[in-house]
N, C-alpha and C positions, 0 to 999 in steps of 0.2 A: 495422498497427504499421508504424513507420518508423524506421529506423536512420539517423542522421544519418552520412555519411561523415567519414572521417580527413582533416584539413586541412593537418596540420604535420608529423608524425611518419613519413611515409611519402618519400623522396627523389622528386622530380619524375623524375629519370630510370631510378627502379625501377616507374614506374606502366605499367599496359598503356594502351593507347589507350581503352579502354571505361572504365577506373577515372579516365582523367583528363576523359573526356567528363562522367561522373557528377559529379566535383568541381567541374568549370566550370561547370556548371548550379546547383549547390547555392551557389558562391560570388556567381554573378550574382543569385540570388534574394535570398542574406543580404546582399549589399552594397547591391541596391536598396531593400530593407525599411531598411538602417541610413541610406540618405541619406534617405530620406522621414521617418524619426524625427528625424533631426539637422536637415535644412533645412525642413521642413514644420511638424512638430509640435514641435519645440524639445524633446525630450525622449529624447535618443540612449540606448540600451540598450547597445551596443558601445561600450567603452574607445576612445580615439584609439589605443592600441597595438594592439589587436584588429582596428579597423578597417584601421590601415596593413598588418599582417601578411596580413591577407587580399588586400589590393590587390597585396601583394607576391607572395605565393603565385599570385594569378591571372596577373600578369606572367610570371611564371616558367614557368606551363603553357603560357601562349601562345607563349612563346619555342619551349618543348620540341614543342609540339604547333601549328604555327601554322596547318594546317587545320582545326582545332577551334575556333579562335575564333570567338565566338557574334556574332550581329547586335545582342545588347544588352550587350555585353561591358563590365563597369565600367570598363575602359582608356579606352573612348570617351564616357564618360558625366561631367557635371560637374553637381554638387547635384542638385535633384530639381524636378519639375514644380511650377509655381506652385499655391499652396492655392486650394480653391473660396472665393468670397466676396470676394477682390479682383480688380479688373481687371486686364489683363494687359497688357503693354508688351513688345514686340518692340525688344530691343537695336540700334541703328543698327551697334555693333560687338561681337561676342561679349564676354562676359565669361569667362576662361578659369579654370581651376585652375591650380596649380604643381606642378612635380615636388618630389620630397622628397629630402633629403639625411639620414642618420641617423649617418654617421662622419665623421671627417676625410678618410678617403679618397674617400668621395661627392664632397667639396667640392674635394679636387684634381682628381678624375677631371672635375668641373663645368669647370674653368679650363683644362684640357688639350683638353675638347671643343669650348669655345669658341673657343680657340686654333686648333685645327685646323681647324675650319670656316671661320674667317675667313682661313686663311692665315698665321697670326703665328707668328713663330720666340717660343722659349722669352723671349729677351732684350726682344721688342716691347714697347712700353710698353702696358698694359692695366688700365685702372680699373674698379672696381666699388663700388656702394653697397650696405652692409649697415644694414638697420634692423630693429626687433623686430616680429614677426609678431603681431599684434595678433590675440586670442581672441574676436573677435566675429560681426557679420553683414555680409557684403558690400553695398554700396548704390553705387548709380550716379545720379548728379545732373546733370541735362540742363539748362544755361544756354542761353537764346537772346537775343542782344541784351542780355546782362548779366543777364536775368531768369531766376529758377527757375521752369521749365516743368513738369518733373516729376521724381520721384523712384523707382527702381524697383529691387527686390532682384535679387538673381542669378538666381535661379531655377534652371532648366536651363542656364543659359548663354546662350541664345539668346532666352527668354522670361522675364520676371520679374513680380514682383507689383506693382502699382500703389499706393505707400506715401507719395503724395506730401503728402497733407494731414497725415500722422501726421510726417514727416521735417521740414515746416515748424514743430513745435513744437520742434525741436533747437536749443540756442541755438549750438551751433558750426556751424550750416549756415547760410551767408548767404544772404538773398532775393536780393541783388543785387550785381552784380559789377563792379568797373570796370576797364577796360583789357583785359579778357579777350578773345579771340575772339569772334566773332558766334555759332558753335554751339561750345559747349565743355560736353564731358562730364567730369565730375569724380568719381572712382571713391576709394572708401575703405571704412573700417570702423566700423560704428557698435557702442560698447561702452558697457559700466558700470563705474563705479570700483569699488574693493574695499569702501570707505567706504558708499558709496551702495548697493550690493548688501546689506551687512549691514542697512542701516537698513530697505531694502525688505523683507526678510524679516522683521524685528522687525515692521513695520506689518502685513504679510500674516499672521503668526502671531497677532498680536492680535485681528485680524479673523476670525480662523479661516477664512483663506483659502489657496489653494496658495501653497507656498514652492518656491523654484528651488535646484536642485543646485549651479549656479555663475553667475558673472556673465555668461557667455557665453548661456545659457540665458533667463536674465532679459532682457538686452538684446534678443535675437531675440523672445522673447515679447511684450515691450512695444513694440517698433515693428511688430509684426504683429498689431495690435490692430484689427478692424474700427470701434472707436470712437476717434477721434482724440484725445477728452479723456482717456481712460486714458493714451495714450502721454504725452499733456502731462504727467500727474502722475507719470510715472516720470523719473528723473535720467538720461538717455541723454546720450553724447557723441559726437564724430566726428572720427576722425583722416583726412586726405586724403594717398593716396600714389601715385595713379595717375591715368590719363584714359582715356576712350575716343575717340569721333567728336570731333573739331576741324577748323575751317573754316580754321585757319591755324597754322603751327608756332609756339610759344611758348616753346621753348627747345632748346638744343644737346644737354643733358646731362641725365641723371636727376636728379643732384643740384642743377643750374641749375632743371628744372623744380619740385622741392620747394619751394626758394627762393621760386619765383614763387607757388605755390599757396599759402603763407604772406603774402606779399604781398596776394594776393587775399583775404585774412581769414580763411582756413583753418587751424586747428588740423595742424601736423605736427609728426612726433615728434622730440623732440631729441636723440635717440640716434641718430638716422641718421648715418652716417660713410661716408667716401670712403676705399676701400680699393685697393693698387697689386698685391694679389696672395693667392694661398689663404691664405699663412701670417698676413698682415694681416686677413683674413676670419675665419679662426678666432680670432686674438687678442681681436678684437672680438665675437665671438660669445660667447667666455669671460667678457668683461668685463659684457656684457648680462646673461648666465646668473647672475652674481654678485650683480647688482642686482635681479633678478626678484622678489624677495619685498617689497621697498621700494618697486616703482615706483607701488603704488596702482593698478594694473590689470592683466587677466590676458594674458601672451602666452606662446606656446607654440613659439618658436623664432625665427630669424632669417631675413629673406629677402634674398637677395643677387641684385644686377641688373648686367648690363652698364652702365656710366655712360654711353657714347657712343650716343646715340639713332641714328645713322646704323648703328652697329654692330647695335643692336637690331633694326633694319628690315631689315638682311642676313642677320641670324638667323632671322628670321621665327618660326613657331611648328608644332608639330606637331599632333595632332588636338584635344587638348586643352590644352596648357600650352605656354608659349613657350621656347624654346631659351636665350633669353638671360636667364632667372630661374630661380631655385631656393629651396625653402625649406630650411633646416637646421633640423631638429626637435630639440626637447629630448627626453631619454629621457622617455617618458610616465609611469612610475612613479617619476621620480626629481624631486627639487628642493633646492635650498639655501634655508635661511631661518634668521632667529635665533630662538634661544631665550630667550623672555623670564622664563619662572619656572618652577619644579619643584614643583608641588602632591603633597599626600599625600593618596590617598582611602582609606577604610576600607571594605571589602567583608563581605558577610555573614557571611563566616566569621572575620573578624577581621584579613585579610590587608592591610598597609599597602602601597598600589600607588602608586608614584611615576608621575605624569603630566606629560609636557612641555606646556607653553603656548607656543605658536608664534605668531609673526607669521605672518597667514593667507597660503597660497599653494594655487593649485589645481594638484593631483596626481592624474592619471588621470581628469580630469573631475569631482572633488569638490575643494570648498575644505575644505582640512586645516588646523586651528588647534589641535590635540592630537595627541600620538603617544605610545604606551606606552614606558615607561623600564623595565620588567619588576621590576626588583630593585635591591638596593644594590649588588650585584657587577657587574651590567651598567651602572650609572652610572660605577662606579670603572673600568671596562676590564676586567673580569674575566668569564670565560665561567663555564659552571656546572661545569665540569671544573677551574674554578682558572687555567686557561690565559689569557693575555692575548687579548683581542678588541680590534679597530680599534688593533691594534699597540700596546695597553696605553692608549690616549688615554682619559682619562676626559672625562665632560660636565658644563659648569658651566654656571651662569646667565650668561646674554650670548654666548655660543658661536654661532658660524654651523655649522649642522649640515644634513647630508645625511639627508633623509627619502625613505622608500620606501613605496610603496603597491601591491600587487598582488591584483588582483582584489577579493575581498571581505574582505581582510585588513586588519585594523587599522593604521594608520600606524606606522612605527617608525622609529628614527634609525640611519642606515647607517654615518655617517662624522663628523668633525669636523675643521675647517679650524683648526688651530693658528695660522695665520699672522694670523688675524683676531681672535685671542682677547683680551679687554680686559684692561689690565693688572691691574686689580683683582679679576679673575674669582677666586673661591675655591673650592676643591675641597668639592662638596657633602657636608654631614654628614647623614647618615641618621638620623631621629629616635629615641629609643628610648623615649618615650612617646606614647600615643595622640593624635592632634590633635584628636578628638571629645571623648574624656572623659578624657582625662590617666592612664588606667590604663596600667602599665609595656607596652611593647612589646618582647616578646621573641624573639629569633631561636635556635630551638632547634638542635643539633647536627643536621645532615645536611638542615636546611632553607634554602631560599635566601632567605626570605620572614621578614620580621618581622610578629609578630601580636599585636592587641590582647587583653589578656587581661581586659578588662572585660567580656566576655560580653554577657548580656541588659542591663547597666546601661549599654551603650555606645549612644548614639542611634543612630550609623551603621550599626552592626552590625542593630539593632532593624529601621530600616527598609528597609533592603536585603533582609532575611529575609522582611519583608511584601510587598515588591514580588516577591521569587522567590515568595513562597506565591500571590499572584493571577496569575504568570505565565501563558502560554499552555498550556505543559506541565504546568502544575500545576492549580490550580482554575479558571481562566480564568472569573472572574466576570464577565458582562458589565456594564460601565459601571463598574467597580472597577478602575482602572489605575493606572498607577505616580503620576500626578499628583494623584489622589483620595487616595490611600494616603499620600503626603507629607503632605498637608493633614489628614487626619483625625489623622494621629499628631502632628503638630505642635500641633492642637488638644487633644490630649489623649483623643481619642475611640476610638483603637484603640492598644493598645502589643503584643498579642500576637495571632497568627492566630485564637485561639477568640473574641476580641473582636468580630471581624466577625461572627459568628453570632448577638451578642446585641444588634446593633447597632439592631434594630427594636425589641427591648424598653426600650433606653435611650434612643433618639432616634427614636421613631416617635410619640409624643404627648408631653405637657406642653409647657411654657414653652420648652424648648430643642428644636426639632425640626428635623429634616434637611430638610424643606420649606422652612423659613424661612432657611435659608442661602443666601448670594448664588450664584446659579446653579442653584439648585434649585427644585423646586415640588413640589405635591401628585404630579403624574403622574410626574415623574422619580425621586421619592424611593420611591414606592411599587413603579416598575419595579426600583429598586435592591434592594430588600427582597425582591422575588419572586424576581430573579436570584440572591442569596445563598442562599434558601430553596432554589432549582433544584439548588444545588450540595451539599446536605446529604447527599445519595447519592454517593458517591465512590469510584472502583475503589481496591485496596489499592495498586497500583502509583503512580498520582497521588497518593495521601496520602502514600505515602514519600517520592517525590520533590519534594512541597510542603516538606516540613520542611527543606530545605537542608541535609542533613547533609554535612559536607565529605568529599570523594573518591566520593560518590554521586552519578552523574548520571542522566539519562534511562534509559539503558539499564542501569545497575546496579540502580536502583528496580524494574525490570522482571524481572532475575534474582532478586533477593531475594523479590519478591512471589510470584513462579512457584514458588520453592523453597519457601516455608513455605505457601503457599496460602491462607491465612486470616489476619486481624488478630490472634484470641485466640492461636493459636498461636505467631506472630511475636514478640507481645508476653509471652507466658511465657517464652519459651526465651531472647528477648535479656534479661529482667528477670534470670535466673539464670546467664546464661553467663560465663566467666571467659577473659580475653584471653590465648592462648597455649597453652590446653590444654581438656580436655572434649569430650564429645560435639558441643554446640553448635559451637563452635570449628571441630574437626573438619568438621563438616556444612557450616559457611559456606565452608571453603576447599575442599571438594569440587565447590562450583558453578564450571563454566568461565566465568572471566571475574572472577570474585571472588578477590583475594588478600588478604594479610594487611592492607596499609593499609586497605582498604574496611572489612575486618571488625573492625578495631580501631576505627574511627571510628564504626561502627554502635553497635558496642556502648556505646562511651563516652557517646554520646548519650543511650541508654536507661537509663543508670546515674548519668547526671548528675542531681542532686536537681534544678535550677533547668529543666534541658530537659524532664526527666522530667513536671514538673509541668504545663509548657507542652502538652506532647505529650498527658498524660490528659486535661487540661482541651478539648483540642480535639478529640479523639476522643468525648468524652462528648455534643458537638454534632452528630456524624455518625451515619452509615450507611455502614460501610466494606465494601463488596462483594468478595466472594471473588474471587481471580485466576482468569482465564478460562484454563484449562490449555489448551496450544496444541495443535491437532489438526491434520488434512488434513495428514498428512505428504507426501502424493501430491500436494499441490497444485502447481500450475506454478511457485511461488516459494519453495518449502519449501527451507529451507537456504541461500537466496540472501541478498545484501547488496542493499538496496533503498533509493534515495534518492529524495525527493519534493521538487520545487522547482517555483516561481511561483505562481500561483494557480489552485486547485482550484474549479470551478464547481458540481460535483453533491455535493460532500462536503468536509468541513473538513479540515485538515490533519492534525488529530488523530486525527478519525475514519478517514481513510486509513491511518495508521499504526497504530492499533490493528487493522483488518483485516489488514494484510499481518501484523503479528506472530501474529495469531491463526491464518493459514494457514501458519506457520512460518518467515517471513521474520525477517531481521535488518533493523532499519531505523535506517541511518546518516544523520547530518544533512551530511556531505560526500562529494564524489566523489573517490575514489580508484583505483588499479590493482586492488583488490579490490571495487570496485563491481560487482555483475552488472546490474543495471537502474536506470535513471533514468526517473521518471515525471514530464513537464515540463509544467507549464501555461503560459500566457502570463506573462512576465516572468521565466522561467527563468535569464535572464542567465548568469553567470560558469559556472554548474554545467553548463549546456548545453554551453558552449563546451570546459569541460574535458573532459566526457565524449565530445564529438565528439574531441577529441584523443587520447583513450584509448583510442578505439573501443567505448565502452560503449554497450550497446544502449537506444536511448532511445524512449519511446512517449508518446502523449499520454493525457490522463485518460480518453476515452472507449475507449482501445485497453486501459487497464488495467481498467476496470469490465468490458469485454467478457472479458478474461482470467479474472476470479474470479468470473464471472455462474455463480451456480447452486453456489457451493461453501460 
């Protein structure tokens, strides 16, 4: 059993030496793994914000406990060792990383440090360059006598991967230079444009191949292919912005050097500017930040460099970073972009949900093109209590909006820039009819949401209910996912859940057979029919959850199932129950965790004629097993709140949750201060991080199985 130490809630000055040593060891392992995932595997699990926070924490610990600094300290590490499969190239001049600035104060401190080191007074002239920090893969190109001889990734800074043949396929990289020094190492960033990234993922999806989370991962994965033909087929670009070993000087300033690189035929960033103070640097930073969503490529900050190359030489380097440069990072979970449209989606309960369609921008390592707008009040600038939010600023199509995304949370809009609002932007009028079936969309008193009154005649509600029905926590029918449900519904093959269980009878033989559809055959059709038959026996809890009754989720279904025990009792009592009075009503409210809202919704569903007909038709096709009464109150997890995250390899997630509930545990889907135990498999990600920050006990699957063995 392993407990991950806390890495963020305890002040460094409050730690004992032993605690600091333990945390430094954990940070070294965690950051080393993160470097491998980012630089070698092109599949990072830590967000940029988490990575930077861990690096800062590690540095703070080393300052407080200098004698505990490890030989493998993340402070002295650049990138990751080259991957197997590529030849190795030792850089003639080490490829460094950059120190980071996160606040205006950090930038002012950078200027102050440079002036102090150089012995310059506050009024002495000092120039810097400021350029967008491209979010791609660092590459070094070595030219000898004007000819490209090799290209190497950064690797661990000392040794990189030989990707020469791949680099030659990139149009932005010249094969020959005219007028360059005899030995000339050009350094820059390989990247992929936003439009090319979207097109690549579309092709990958069509070919049923791996898609990429963001353009950086796509660019890195494309460059680091063992087959150069694959790289050639990928639309990679290259910005040049620095150099390594050179046989002769070619410029006196950073800005002149960039101009010279452009003359040699390299693409350089047009937003690079020369600034003469920290204030000017910050002003250019904000100018670039405002344009971020419309650049057509990903950036994650702005890099500042001392312009005078003689000053750069005097300033020199620390162990892994230059003193003359710093990267001013954008807030990892925030970005400004344009709101292109507001669309209304209809959910399985009839709720009309507004969705913001955005100009795509990368936030927290994920390309975001949509954000939730919650409801009518949120768009209008009102909170749930009627009080103003965003100082009462409403949201309109065409606005520039600030979006945020933290951890696994769906992107949301934080603010609106009224100075950029188009003159013709009109307040958004929330629809009062359903966009799918044109039935009235009513907002009842006390409800923040407009709801379609079309019920089962509304195609959006019907499809969403069917998707919910086949979801993992409901019937979880192998081979019948959201995509298949949509197609079968569109073709009129299934309109209610019960239709799924008559599919074999209707489309297993005759002229119109499932096996004759595109993408299906004898084996796949028979496999689906068998999977459907396999789910004809279902637990009462899963059956209830599958119905998609409003206000009743997975936990509520479990409470209701355990209370009634069997289908006959539940069906009989709910058929005659009265809302607000009677024995069944009182019995429902006596359940810890069930309130009047859920009880009302449950009774209403069972007494609505159309809903009840659908439920009865479905139940006739199934064997509904009685609820398993919770036992083992003496089990080690009885009464505790347990969360499962990541991939479980020896049992399904559903099986693990059911087992935990049988042992008396309450299973939750998210980590909070009330969580007692996290069972984390590979890919646990942000839940493991949050558990660590809250000090929640965390174990792996083997430890979980050992804990419940024999119970």
